[in-house]
C-alpha positions in Angstrom: 102.2 104.2 97.5 100.9 103.4 93.8 98.2 101.3 92.6 99.9 99.5 89.3 98.1 97.5 87.1 95.8 93.8 88.8 96.0 95.5 91.8 99.2 95.6 92.7 100.0 97.6 95.2 103.8 99.6 95.1 105.4 101.2 98.6 108.2 102.8 97.7 110.8 105.0 100.5 113.7 106.7 99.7 115.6 108.3 102.1 118.5 110.2 101.4 122.7 110.0 102.6 124.9 112.5 103.6 128.7 110.2 103.1 130.1 110.7 106.5 133.8 112.4 106.0 135.0 110.3 108.8 133.3 106.8 108.3 136.4 105.9 111.1 135.1 108.3 113.9 131.3 106.4 114.2 131.9 103.0 113.6 128.5 101.9 114.9 127.3 98.3 114.3 123.9 98.1 112.8 122.0 95.4 114.1 119.6 94.7 110.7 116.5 95.4 113.4 114.7 97.6 110.7 115.5 95.7 107.8 114.1 91.9 109.9 111.1 94.6 110.4 110.9 95.2 106.7 111.5 91.5 106.0 108.2 90.1 108.1 106.6 93.3 107.1 106.6 92.6 103.1 106.0 88.5 104.4 103.0 89.2 105.8 101.9 91.4 102.3 103.6 88.5 100.2 105.2 90.3 98.4 108.7 90.8 97.4 111.2 93.6 99.0 113.7 95.5 97.3 116.5 97.1 99.4 118.8 99.5 97.5 121.9 101.4 99.3 123.7 104.3 97.1 126.2 106.6 98.1 123.7 108.8 97.7 120.2 107.6 98.8 119.0 103.9 100.2 115.8 103.0 99.0 112.6 99.9 100.2 110.4 98.7 97.4 107.6 96.5 98.8 105.4 94.8 96.6 101.9 93.3 97.0 98.8 92.5 95.6 95.5 94.5 97.1 92.8 92.0 98.7 89.9 92.5 100.7 89.9 92.1 104.7 89.4 89.2 106.0 89.3 89.3 110.1 89.0 85.5 110.5 92.7 85.2 109.1 
């Protein structure tokens, strides 16, 4: 997590991936639950969600503007 200019916060998560030598052996269909949860999180924060899938890694980035806490919202 980094605080950038104009109170913008960047949260970046990078997970390494190991290529499966036998991808046909492990055909597991994803439900997309994790992606949907991250999209909802980004929506609540009012920022964009960037998902980048590479052969060696999977990156999730969320940017949002830091605001004060308002318990009435």
